[in-house]
C-alpha angles and dihedrals in degrees: 000000000000119000091244091055091049091052091048092048092048090050092052092049093049092047092050092048091049091049092053090048093051092047090050092051092048091050090050091049091049091050090050090049091049089048091052091046091052091046092049090047091052090048091049092050091049091050093047091049091051093081130125120313112269110266117233114195126205114251111278093015129121127211117242110181106302091341135082127209141169110250114222123236112268093037118110120199115223139184106274112257092222140021089249090071122075094189139006133192135187114220116209120229147111125293093038099315122240146270135229118204124188122206134178135179097038119137131239135065125288092258093045092055093046090050089051090053091047087053089062088066129072115215119247091197136054090265123075121253089247090056095049096041116112121222131185137169133222141170111229125181092335095314131107113235131192117201125196138180127189138158142195137099108334114222096213113194126200121243117281136031117308093014124156122267124227121200112227109190123206094024129147139209119218110183145167132184114203120199098215125181091256094046140291122317119207118211110191118182120184132171145110111328092240091054096044092046090050091051097041093103090045090052093051092047090049092053091044089057095056117119132175117248 
């Protein structure tokens, strides 16, 4: 065999060997990448499955934030009208019925928030709404609760800054502030006095049923 042919044959053999080596390395790298992808996928799944413990509600109870409560008959749960509300209910009754709004995560003390709500009413007597308002305290299912009731002309404002105000005479406020483990919850019920008075016992039973999840 001529020297040129030997050189050519040697070159072909070396090229083939190098090609097999490169293919083997690429295959190894791909396997390592697949292995990392599978490992990362498993880690991701584990992280995603590490969420909050599944909530189990008592029969006939609704979830409100991190609380559960039994909703009275004649109350209809609705989609909250704003992101500030965590729950909203319509209360059936005469003279337009009433509404219960639930908030959480708002600042201020219990008394400061109640005074702010009283300030949304105009007194229909010689005494101020704050003076005639009734407050009481209770301890329910391990949580401190402040109840309040007031009445007068409700200065109902429209949504948004600078909105118009409508005077609603003979209205009442039925409220409760619950000191839950994850923070206070504010239950603000407003409506015609006849409706709120008729549902006063329902409101108290509703708040008495509240439990932390």
